[in-house]
Each structure stands twice: as C-alpha cells, then as structure tokens.
C-alpha positions in Angstrom: -17.3 20.1 -30.2 -14.8 21.3 -27.7 -13.7 18.7 -25.3 -13.9 19.6 -21.0 -11.1 18.5 -19.4 -11.9 16.5 -16.0 -11.4 17.8 -12.9 -7.3 18.3 -11.9 -5.9 16.0 -9.4 -3.9 16.7 -7.1 0.0 16.0 -7.4 1.8 14.5 -5.2 4.9 16.7 -4.7 8.2 15.9 -3.4 7.7 17.6 0.2 4.7 15.6 0.4 6.4 12.3 -0.2 9.2 13.2 2.1 7.2 14.9 5.2 6.6 11.3 7.8 3.1 10.4 8.2 3.3 8.9 11.5 6.4 9.2 14.2 7.4 6.6 16.7 10.2 6.4 19.7 11.0 3.6 21.8 10.6 3.9 25.6 14.5 4.0 26.2 14.4 6.8 23.3 17.4 4.3 21.1 15.2 4.2 18.4 13.0 6.8 16.3 10.8 5.3 13.8 9.3 7.4 11.0 6.3 6.2 8.6 6.4 7.4 5.2 3.6 6.7 2.3 5.4 7.7 -0.7 4.6 5.8 -3.0 4.3 2.1 -0.5 4.9 1.8 3.0 8.1 2.8 4.1 9.6 3.1 7.3 13.0 5.3 8.3 14.6 3.9 11.8 17.1 6.0 13.4 19.1 5.1 16.2 19.3 8.2 18.6 22.1 9.0 21.3 21.2 12.4 22.8 21.9 15.0 20.6 23.1 12.9 18.0 21.3 10.1 15.5 22.6 7.7 12.8 21.8 7.5 8.9 18.6 6.2 8.6 17.8 2.4 7.9 14.8 2.2 5.2 12.5 -0.6 5.3 9.9 -1.3 3.0 6.6 -2.7 4.4 4.8 -3.8 7.6 6.8 -7.2 7.6 10.1 -5.6 7.1 9.7 -3.5 9.8 7.6 -6.6 12.7 11.1 -8.6 11.7 13.0 -5.2 12.4 11.4 -4.6 16.1 11.3 -8.6 16.8 15.3 -8.7 16.3 15.5 -6.0 18.4 13.2 -7.0 21.2 10.8 -4.1 21.2 7.4 -4.4 22.0 4.3 -2.3 20.1 3.8 -1.7 23.7 7.3 -0.4 23.9 6.5 2.5 21.4 5.3 6.2 21.8 4.1 8.8 19.4 6.7 11.7 19.3 
C-alpha cells in the first residue's frame, strides 16, 4: 500500500517575513512604524528627518509599542497610514 502525502503547506520565506504588513507615520512625519508578523508580531520604529532615517528600533509585541507611543506622547489618532 502506497502512502500519499497530505497537501503541501506553504512555507514562509525570508522575503515574506521581512515585508511589512502595515506602515504608519506620525502626523509630524518624525517617526515611521512598520509592523511585521514574522513569526510573532514585531514593530520597527524609524526616526525620520527629511531624506535620512535612523536604524530601526525593534519592539516585540503590542505592549512594547504601546509603551513606546506613550513615552513619546503619540496617540493612535496621531498615526496615519503610509
């Protein structure tokens, strides 16, 4: 009796993992926030100043993002999609 393999699951590639699923900017365009789902929820925060931007600050989880937003006095109403 031959055994038939089940359906093949789609593997997550590095490219899929490093494409942001959402991007926001604050209303003053000083910060850019990118959300990633790879393999957990993480956020990359970039300080922007005209054509230049900083290296990313990586935050892991919603609670870390909430704390960062509070320390920088940024409300959810201040964020706009990019």
